[in-house]
PDB file of N, CA, C and O in Angstrom:
ATOM      1  N   MET A   1      -5.436  18.149 -15.808  1.00  0.00           N
ATOM      2  CA  MET A   1      -4.840  18.920 -14.305  1.00  0.00           C
ATOM      3  C   MET A   1      -3.189  19.191 -14.189  1.00  0.00           C
ATOM      4  O   MET A   1      -2.546  18.560 -15.028  1.00  0.00           O
ATOM      5  N   ALA A   2      -2.653  19.764 -13.570  1.00  0.00           N
ATOM      6  CA  ALA A   2      -0.997  20.006 -13.543  1.00  0.00           C
ATOM      7  C   ALA A   2      -1.049  19.122 -12.160  1.00  0.00           C
ATOM      8  O   ALA A   2      -1.958  19.256 -11.341  1.00  0.00           O
ATOM      9  N   LYS A   3       0.131  18.127 -11.991  1.00  0.00           N
ATOM     10  CA  LYS A   3       0.666  17.783 -11.266  1.00  0.00           C
ATOM     11  C   LYS A   3       0.771  18.934  -9.522  1.00  0.00           C
ATOM     12  O   LYS A   3       1.219  20.081  -9.542  1.00  0.00           O
ATOM     13  N   ASP A   4       0.482  18.548  -8.806  1.00  0.00           N
ATOM     14  CA  ASP A   4       0.537  19.563  -7.693  1.00  0.00           C
ATOM     15  C   ASP A   4       1.605  18.917  -7.019  1.00  0.00           C
ATOM     16  O   ASP A   4       1.226  17.798  -6.673  1.00  0.00           O
ATOM     17  N   PRO A   5       2.943  19.172  -6.636  1.00  0.00           N
ATOM     18  CA  PRO A   5       3.884  18.906  -5.951  1.00  0.00           C
ATOM     19  C   PRO A   5       3.192  18.658  -4.523  1.00  0.00           C
ATOM     20  O   PRO A   5       2.937  17.590  -3.967  1.00  0.00           O
ATOM     21  N   LYS A   6       2.989  19.856  -4.142  1.00  0.00           N
ATOM     22  CA  LYS A   6       2.757  19.435  -2.334  1.00  0.00           C
ATOM     23  C   LYS A   6       1.628  18.466  -1.935  1.00  0.00           C
ATOM     24  O   LYS A   6       1.576  18.071  -0.770  1.00  0.00           O
ATOM     25  N   ILE A   7       0.393  17.917  -3.178  1.00  0.00           N
ATOM     26  CA  ILE A   7       0.156  17.089  -3.237  1.00  0.00           C
ATOM     27  C   ILE A   7       0.366  15.517  -3.031  1.00  0.00           C
ATOM     28  O   ILE A   7       0.103  14.694  -2.154  1.00  0.00           O
ATOM     29  N   ILE A   8       0.863  15.522  -4.057  1.00  0.00           N
ATOM     30  CA  ILE A   8       2.133  14.007  -4.303  1.00  0.00           C
ATOM     31  C   ILE A   8       2.852  13.967  -3.050  1.00  0.00           C
ATOM     32  O   ILE A   8       2.816  13.011  -2.275  1.00  0.00           O
ATOM     33  N   GLY A   9       3.624  15.227  -2.842  1.00  0.00           N
ATOM     34  CA  GLY A   9       4.945  14.722  -1.902  1.00  0.00           C
ATOM     35  C   GLY A   9       4.048  14.519  -0.418  1.00  0.00           C
ATOM     36  O   GLY A   9       4.676  13.820   0.378  1.00  0.00           O
ATOM     37  N   THR A  10       3.087  14.859  -0.048  1.00  0.00           N
ATOM     38  CA  THR A  10       2.194  14.587   1.117  1.00  0.00           C
ATOM     39  C   THR A  10       1.565  13.359   1.031  1.00  0.00           C
ATOM     40  O   THR A  10       1.197  13.008   2.152  1.00  0.00           O
ATOM     41  N   LEU A  11       1.232  12.396  -0.010  1.00  0.00           N
ATOM     42  CA  LEU A  11       0.697  11.723  -0.198  1.00  0.00           C
ATOM     43  C   LEU A  11       1.668  10.839   0.050  1.00  0.00           C
ATOM     44  O   LEU A  11       1.273  10.003   0.862  1.00  0.00           O
ATOM     45  N   ARG A  12       3.180  10.597  -0.430  1.00  0.00           N
ATOM     46  CA  ARG A  12       4.207   9.801  -0.378  1.00  0.00           C
ATOM     47  C   ARG A  12       4.823   9.938   1.100  1.00  0.00           C
ATOM     48  O   ARG A  12       5.221   8.950   1.716  1.00  0.00           O
ATOM     49  N   ARG A  13       4.871  11.316   1.647  1.00  0.00           N
ATOM     50  CA  ARG A  13       5.442  10.647   2.896  1.00  0.00           C
ATOM     51  C   ARG A  13       4.248  10.194   3.822  1.00  0.00           C
ATOM     52  O   ARG A  13       4.430   9.942   5.013  1.00  0.00           O
ATOM     53  N   ALA A  14       2.980  10.100   3.193  1.00  0.00           N
ATOM     54  CA  ALA A  14       2.103   9.312   4.102  1.00  0.00           C
ATOM     55  C   ALA A  14       1.804   7.857   3.640  1.00  0.00           C
ATOM     56  O   ALA A  14       0.960   7.137   4.174  1.00  0.00           O
ATOM     57  N   GLN A  15       2.734   7.443   2.396  1.00  0.00           N
ATOM     58  CA  GLN A  15       2.767   6.009   2.183  1.00  0.00           C
ATOM     59  C   GLN A  15       3.574   5.536   2.691  1.00  0.00           C
ATOM     60  O   GLN A  15       3.521   4.366   3.070  1.00  0.00           O
ATOM     61  N   LEU A  16       5.118   6.719   2.945  1.00  0.00           N
ATOM     62  CA  LEU A  16       5.830   6.035   3.779  1.00  0.00           C
ATOM     63  C   LEU A  16       5.540   5.909   5.367  1.00  0.00           C
ATOM     64  O   LEU A  16       6.250   5.158   6.035  1.00  0.00           O
ATOM     65  N   ALA A  17       4.666   6.525   5.869  1.00  0.00           N
ATOM     66  CA  ALA A  17       4.578   6.472   7.144  1.00  0.00           C
ATOM     67  C   ALA A  17       3.417   5.222   7.145  1.00  0.00           C
ATOM     68  O   ALA A  17       3.514   4.421   8.075  1.00  0.00           O
ATOM     69  N   ALA A  18       2.492   5.045   6.305  1.00  0.00           N
ATOM     70  CA  ALA A  18       1.649   3.892   6.818  1.00  0.00           C
ATOM     71  C   ALA A  18       2.423   2.273   6.368  1.00  0.00           C
ATOM     72  O   ALA A  18       1.944   1.176   6.658  1.00  0.00           O
ATOM     73  N   GLY A  19       3.553   2.482   5.699  1.00  0.00           N
ATOM     74  CA  GLY A  19       4.394   1.254   5.652  1.00  0.00           C
ATOM     75  C   GLY A  19       3.683   0.798   4.016  1.00  0.00           C
ATOM     76  O   GLY A  19       3.722  -0.417   3.821  1.00  0.00           O
ATOM     77  N   GLY A  20       3.225   1.412   3.170  1.00  0.00           N
ATOM     78  CA  GLY A  20       3.281   1.545   1.939  1.00  0.00           C
ATOM     79  C   GLY A  20       2.144   1.444   1.238  1.00  0.00           C
ATOM     80  O   GLY A  20       1.326   1.017   2.053  1.00  0.00           O
ATOM     81  N   MET A  21       1.544   1.606   0.070  1.00  0.00           N
ATOM     82  CA  MET A  21       0.877   1.872  -0.807  1.00  0.00           C
ATOM     83  C   MET A  21      -0.458   0.917  -0.406  1.00  0.00           C
ATOM     84  O   MET A  21      -1.540   1.500  -0.484  1.00  0.00           O
ATOM     85  N   SER A  22      -0.474  -0.092  -0.107  1.00  0.00           N
ATOM     86  CA  SER A  22      -1.551  -1.098  -0.076  1.00  0.00           C
ATOM     87  C   SER A  22      -1.923  -0.506   1.673  1.00  0.00           C
ATOM     88  O   SER A  22      -3.129  -0.590   1.907  1.00  0.00           O
ATOM     89  N   ASP A  23      -1.187  -0.016   2.716  1.00  0.00           N
ATOM     90  CA  ASP A  23      -1.581   0.103   3.628  1.00  0.00           C
ATOM     91  C   ASP A  23      -2.093   1.339   3.715  1.00  0.00           C
ATOM     92  O   ASP A  23      -3.044   1.406   4.494  1.00  0.00           O
ATOM     93  N   LEU A  24      -1.698   2.656   3.016  1.00  0.00           N
ATOM     94  CA  LEU A  24      -1.887   3.611   3.085  1.00  0.00           C
ATOM     95  C   LEU A  24      -3.475   3.907   2.353  1.00  0.00           C
ATOM     96  O   LEU A  24      -4.235   4.843   2.604  1.00  0.00           O
ATOM     97  N   ALA A  25      -3.629   3.028   1.594  1.00  0.00           N
ATOM     98  CA  ALA A  25      -5.245   2.911   0.717  1.00  0.00           C
ATOM     99  C   ALA A  25      -6.155   2.473   1.665  1.00  0.00           C
ATOM    100  O   ALA A  25      -7.310   2.881   1.782  1.00  0.00           O
ATOM    101  N   SER A  26      -5.533   1.523   2.427  1.00  0.00           N
ATOM    102  CA  SER A  26      -6.768   0.889   3.676  1.00  0.00           C
ATOM    103  C   SER A  26      -6.796   1.863   4.886  1.00  0.00           C
ATOM    104  O   SER A  26      -7.816   1.946   5.570  1.00  0.00           O
ATOM    105  N   ARG A  27      -5.751   2.559   5.142  1.00  0.00           N
ATOM    106  CA  ARG A  27      -6.468   3.760   6.060  1.00  0.00           C
ATOM    107  C   ARG A  27      -6.876   4.669   5.444  1.00  0.00           C
ATOM    108  O   ARG A  27      -7.217   5.587   6.189  1.00  0.00           O
ATOM    109  N   LEU A  28      -7.046   4.918   4.160  1.00  0.00           N
ATOM    110  CA  LEU A  28      -7.456   6.078   3.747  1.00  0.00           C
ATOM    111  C   LEU A  28      -8.892   5.705   3.337  1.00  0.00           C
ATOM    112  O   LEU A  28      -9.808   6.465   3.022  1.00  0.00           O
ATOM    113  N   ASP A  29      -8.883   4.582   3.402  1.00  0.00           N
ATOM    114  CA  ASP A  29     -10.585   3.696   2.886  1.00  0.00           C
ATOM    115  C   ASP A  29     -10.547   4.119   1.388  1.00  0.00           C
ATOM    116  O   ASP A  29     -11.492   4.766   0.936  1.00  0.00           O
ATOM    117  N   VAL A  30      -9.363   3.737   0.508  1.00  0.00           N
ATOM    118  CA  VAL A  30      -9.725   4.128  -1.197  1.00  0.00           C
ATOM    119  C   VAL A  30      -9.290   3.001  -1.724  1.00  0.00           C
ATOM    120  O   VAL A  30      -8.781   2.193  -0.948  1.00  0.00           O
ATOM    121  N   PRO A  31      -9.391   2.625  -3.332  1.00  0.00           N
ATOM    122  CA  PRO A  31      -8.830   1.388  -3.908  1.00  0.00           C
ATOM    123  C   PRO A  31      -7.468   2.216  -4.267  1.00  0.00           C
ATOM    124  O   PRO A  31      -7.296   3.430  -4.366  1.00  0.00           O
ATOM    125  N   VAL A  32      -6.410   0.937  -4.456  1.00  0.00           N
ATOM    126  CA  VAL A  32      -5.081   1.664  -4.327  1.00  0.00           C
ATOM    127  C   VAL A  32      -4.765   2.166  -6.027  1.00  0.00           C
ATOM    128  O   VAL A  32      -3.866   2.945  -6.344  1.00  0.00           O
ATOM    129  N   PHE A  33      -5.644   1.575  -6.896  1.00  0.00           N
ATOM    130  CA  PHE A  33      -5.458   2.505  -8.099  1.00  0.00           C
ATOM    131  C   PHE A  33      -6.152   3.841  -8.221  1.00  0.00           C
ATOM    132  O   PHE A  33      -5.851   4.617  -9.128  1.00  0.00           O
ATOM    133  N   GLU A  34      -7.259   4.174  -7.145  1.00  0.00           N
ATOM    134  CA  GLU A  34      -7.284   5.721  -7.095  1.00  0.00           C
ATOM    135  C   GLU A  34      -6.240   6.288  -6.173  1.00  0.00           C
ATOM    136  O   GLU A  34      -6.309   7.517  -6.161  1.00  0.00           O
ATOM    137  N   LEU A  35      -5.775   6.050  -5.790  1.00  0.00           N
ATOM    138  CA  LEU A  35      -4.661   6.000  -4.623  1.00  0.00           C
ATOM    139  C   LEU A  35      -3.376   6.223  -5.684  1.00  0.00           C
ATOM    140  O   LEU A  35      -2.507   6.984  -5.260  1.00  0.00           O
ATOM    141  N   THR A  36      -3.212   5.779  -6.703  1.00  0.00           N
ATOM    142  CA  THR A  36      -2.194   5.498  -7.354  1.00  0.00           C
ATOM    143  C   THR A  36      -2.081   7.007  -8.090  1.00  0.00           C
ATOM    144  O   THR A  36      -1.217   7.870  -7.935  1.00  0.00           O
ATOM    145  N   ARG A  37      -3.215   7.006  -8.905  1.00  0.00           N
ATOM    146  CA  ARG A  37      -3.422   8.390  -9.902  1.00  0.00           C
ATOM    147  C   ARG A  37      -3.487   9.552  -9.429  1.00  0.00           C
ATOM    148  O   ARG A  37      -3.381  10.526 -10.174  1.00  0.00           O
ATOM    149  N   TRP A  38      -3.695   9.694  -7.945  1.00  0.00           N
ATOM    150  CA  TRP A  38      -3.504  10.724  -7.213  1.00  0.00           C
ATOM    151  C   TRP A  38      -1.802  11.205  -6.750  1.00  0.00           C
ATOM    152  O   TRP A  38      -1.343  12.310  -6.462  1.00  0.00           O
ATOM    153  N   MET A  39      -1.139   9.800  -6.836  1.00  0.00           N
ATOM    154  CA  MET A  39       0.157   9.797  -6.305  1.00  0.00           C
ATOM    155  C   MET A  39       0.564  10.308  -7.668  1.00  0.00           C
ATOM    156  O   MET A  39       1.502  11.099  -7.570  1.00  0.00           O
ATOM    157  N   GLU A  40       0.155  10.107  -8.911  1.00  0.00           N
ATOM    158  CA  GLU A  40       0.833  10.397 -10.234  1.00  0.00           C
ATOM    159  C   GLU A  40       0.615  11.915 -11.178  1.00  0.00           C
ATOM    160  O   GLU A  40       0.929  12.253 -12.319  1.00  0.00           O
ATOM    161  N   GLY A  41      -0.208  12.696  -9.839  1.00  0.00           N
ATOM    162  CA  GLY A  41      -0.755  13.530 -10.426  1.00  0.00           C
ATOM    163  C   GLY A  41      -1.737  13.432 -11.415  1.00  0.00           C
ATOM    164  O   GLY A  41      -2.175  14.577 -11.527  1.00  0.00           O
ATOM    165  N   GLU A  42      -2.351  12.667 -12.230  1.00  0.00           N
ATOM    166  CA  GLU A  42      -3.553  12.214 -12.841  1.00  0.00           C
ATOM    167  C   GLU A  42      -4.848  12.764 -12.455  1.00  0.00           C
ATOM    168  O   GLU A  42      -5.727  13.023 -13.277  1.00  0.00           O
ATOM    169  N   ALA A  43      -4.987  12.985 -10.873  1.00  0.00           N
ATOM    170  CA  ALA A  43      -6.506  13.443 -10.315  1.00  0.00           C
ATOM    171  C   ALA A  43      -5.801  14.042  -8.912  1.00  0.00           C
ATOM    172  O   ALA A  43      -4.696  13.802  -8.425  1.00  0.00           O
ATOM    173  N   ALA A  44      -6.773  14.825  -8.509  1.00  0.00           N
ATOM    174  CA  ALA A  44      -6.265  15.108  -6.751  1.00  0.00           C
ATOM    175  C   ALA A  44      -7.353  14.532  -5.952  1.00  0.00           C
ATOM    176  O   ALA A  44      -8.534  14.336  -6.239  1.00  0.00           O
ATOM    177  N   PRO A  45      -6.791  14.343  -5.054  1.00  0.00           N
ATOM    178  CA  PRO A  45      -7.826  13.681  -4.085  1.00  0.00           C
ATOM    179  C   PRO A  45      -8.909  14.524  -3.677  1.00  0.00           C
ATOM    180  O   PRO A  45      -8.927  15.745  -3.831  1.00  0.00           O
ATOM    181  N   PRO A  46     -10.044  13.656  -3.014  1.00  0.00           N
ATOM    182  CA  PRO A  46     -10.875  14.662  -2.407  1.00  0.00           C
ATOM    183  C   PRO A  46     -10.121  15.442  -1.228  1.00  0.00           C
ATOM    184  O   PRO A  46      -9.073  15.041  -0.720  1.00  0.00           O
ATOM    185  N   PRO A  47     -10.846  16.693  -0.838  1.00  0.00           N
ATOM    186  CA  PRO A  47     -10.198  17.083   0.702  1.00  0.00           C
ATOM    187  C   PRO A  47     -10.101  16.583   1.537  1.00  0.00           C
ATOM    188  O   PRO A  47      -9.023  16.685   2.124  1.00  0.00           O
ATOM    189  N   GLU A  48     -10.973  15.889   2.005  1.00  0.00           N
ATOM    190  CA  GLU A  48     -11.058  14.705   3.180  1.00  0.00           C
ATOM    191  C   GLU A  48     -10.162  13.904   2.990  1.00  0.00           C
ATOM    192  O   GLU A  48      -9.406  13.830   3.958  1.00  0.00           O
ATOM    193  N   VAL A  49      -9.954  13.384   2.318  1.00  0.00           N
ATOM    194  CA  VAL A  49      -8.639  12.272   1.798  1.00  0.00           C
ATOM    195  C   VAL A  49      -7.431  12.821   1.935  1.00  0.00           C
ATOM    196  O   VAL A  49      -6.453  12.327   2.496  1.00  0.00           O
ATOM    197  N   TYR A  50      -7.547  14.102   1.285  1.00  0.00           N
ATOM    198  CA  TYR A  50      -6.198  14.705   1.359  1.00  0.00           C
ATOM    199  C   TYR A  50      -5.712  15.272   2.894  1.00  0.00           C
ATOM    200  O   TYR A  50      -4.588  15.345   3.391  1.00  0.00           O
ATOM    201  N   ALA A  51      -6.896  15.596   3.361  1.00  0.00           N
ATOM    202  CA  ALA A  51      -6.894  16.075   5.101  1.00  0.00           C
ATOM    203  C   ALA A  51      -6.133  14.895   6.181  1.00  0.00           C
ATOM    204  O   ALA A  51      -5.294  15.134   7.049  1.00  0.00           O
ATOM    205  N   ALA A  52      -6.782  13.456   5.771  1.00  0.00           N
ATOM    206  CA  ALA A  52      -6.552  12.379   6.390  1.00  0.00           C
ATOM    207  C   ALA A  52      -5.019  11.822   6.089  1.00  0.00           C
ATOM    208  O   ALA A  52      -4.301  11.185   6.860  1.00  0.00           O
ATOM    209  N   ALA A  53      -4.819  12.124   5.139  1.00  0.00           N
ATOM    210  CA  ALA A  53      -3.558  11.638   4.653  1.00  0.00           C
ATOM    211  C   ALA A  53      -1.892  12.739   5.043  1.00  0.00           C
ATOM    212  O   ALA A  53      -0.676  12.599   5.173  1.00  0.00           O
ATOM    213  N   LEU A  54      -2.749  13.584   5.073  1.00  0.00           N
ATOM    214  CA  LEU A  54      -1.607  15.052   6.005  1.00  0.00           C
ATOM    215  C   LEU A  54      -1.555  14.818   7.583  1.00  0.00           C
ATOM    216  O   LEU A  54      -0.568  15.295   8.142  1.00  0.00           O
ATOM    217  N   LYS A  55      -2.448  14.176   8.341  1.00  0.00           N
ATOM    218  CA  LYS A  55      -2.341  13.923   9.072  1.00  0.00           C
ATOM    219  C   LYS A  55      -1.694  12.367   9.524  1.00  0.00           C
ATOM    220  O   LYS A  55      -1.463  12.005  10.678  1.00  0.00           O
ATOM    221  N   ILE A  56      -1.542  11.805   8.631  1.00  0.00           N
ATOM    222  CA  ILE A  56      -0.569  10.429   8.888  1.00  0.00           C
ATOM    223  C   ILE A  56       0.685  10.732   8.480  1.00  0.00           C
ATOM    224  O   ILE A  56       1.704  10.154   8.860  1.00  0.00           O
ATOM    225  N   ALA A  57       0.615  11.788   7.577  1.00  0.00           N
ATOM    226  CA  ALA A  57       2.492  12.461   6.745  1.00  0.00           C
ATOM    227  C   ALA A  57       2.868  12.865   8.073  1.00  0.00           C
ATOM    228  O   ALA A  57       3.722  12.291   8.748  1.00  0.00           O
ATOM    229  N   GLU A  58       2.007  14.171   8.531  1.00  0.00           N
ATOM    230  CA  GLU A  58       2.238  15.137   9.638  1.00  0.00           C
ATOM    231  C   GLU A  58       2.990  13.644  11.188  1.00  0.00           C
ATOM    232  O   GLU A  58       4.088  13.572  11.739  1.00  0.00           O
ATOM    233  N   LYS A  59       2.017  12.977  11.293  1.00  0.00           N
ATOM    234  CA  LYS A  59       2.287  11.976  12.663  1.00  0.00           C
ATOM    235  C   LYS A  59       3.717  11.541  12.623  1.00  0.00           C
ATOM    236  O   LYS A  59       4.556  11.603  13.522  1.00  0.00           O
ATOM    237  N   ASP A  60       3.843  11.023  11.226  1.00  0.00           N
ATOM    238  CA  ASP A  60       5.396  10.353  10.923  1.00  0.00           C
ATOM    239  C   ASP A  60       6.238  11.332  11.102  1.00  0.00           C
ATOM    240  O   ASP A  60       7.265  11.146  11.755  1.00  0.00           O
ATOM    241  N   ASP A  61       5.861  12.839  10.407  1.00  0.00           N
ATOM    242  CA  ASP A  61       7.150  13.836  10.534  1.00  0.00           C
ATOM    243  C   ASP A  61       7.784  13.970  12.030  1.00  0.00           C
ATOM    244  O   ASP A  61       8.972  13.980  12.353  1.00  0.00           O
ATOM    245  N   THR A  62       6.365  14.091  13.014  1.00  0.00           N
ATOM    246  CA  THR A  62       6.479  14.193  14.520  1.00  0.00           C
ATOM    247  C   THR A  62       7.276  13.351  14.771  1.00  0.00           C
ATOM    248  O   THR A  62       8.418  13.747  15.005  1.00  0.00           O
ATOM    249  N   THR A  63       6.980  11.765  14.827  1.00  0.00           N
ATOM    250  CA  THR A  63       7.491  10.655  15.438  1.00  0.00           C
ATOM    251  C   THR A  63       8.700  10.664  15.332  1.00  0.00           C
ATOM    252  O   THR A  63       9.523  10.625  16.247  1.00  0.00           O
ATOM    253  N   SER A  64       8.986  10.743  13.578  1.00  0.00           N
ATOM    254  CA  SER A  64      10.643  11.054  13.238  1.00  0.00           C
ATOM    255  C   SER A  64      11.668  12.003  13.712  1.00  0.00           C
ATOM    256  O   SER A  64      12.895  11.902  13.708  1.00  0.00           O
ATOM    257  N   SER A  65      10.844  13.004  14.147  1.00  0.00           N
ATOM    258  CA  SER A  65      11.706  14.329  14.569  1.00  0.00           C
ATOM    259  C   SER A  65      12.301  14.341  15.719  1.00  0.00           C
ATOM    260  O   SER A  65      13.023  15.270  16.079  1.00  0.00           O
ATOM    261  N   ARG A  66      11.976  12.975  16.636  1.00  0.00           N
ATOM    262  CA  ARG A  66      11.918  13.315  18.211  1.00  0.00           C
ATOM    263  C   ARG A  66      13.081  12.504  18.062  1.00  0.00           C
ATOM    264  O   ARG A  66      13.835  12.820  18.982  1.00  0.00           O
ATOM    265  N   GLY A  67      13.729  11.398  17.188  1.00  0.00           N
ATOM    266  CA  GLY A  67      15.161  11.268  17.300  1.00  0.00           C
ATOM    267  C   GLY A  67      14.811   9.305  17.527  1.00  0.00           C
ATOM    268  O   GLY A  67      15.750   8.526  17.689  1.00  0.00           O
TER     269      GLY A  67
END
């Protein structure tokens, strides 16, 4: 599977917003090793997990843009 920069970027933003890899894995209710695979582009996350990560990333983008 090819690495999808959009998915990887979203997961990285969500990781920053959540406070780290373990915190994001906990919020998404997935094992850290699985999250790592997705962030390295080895596999794609299920759609519902990606949607949850996107919400976490977008929420952080909105808060940080307020200054």
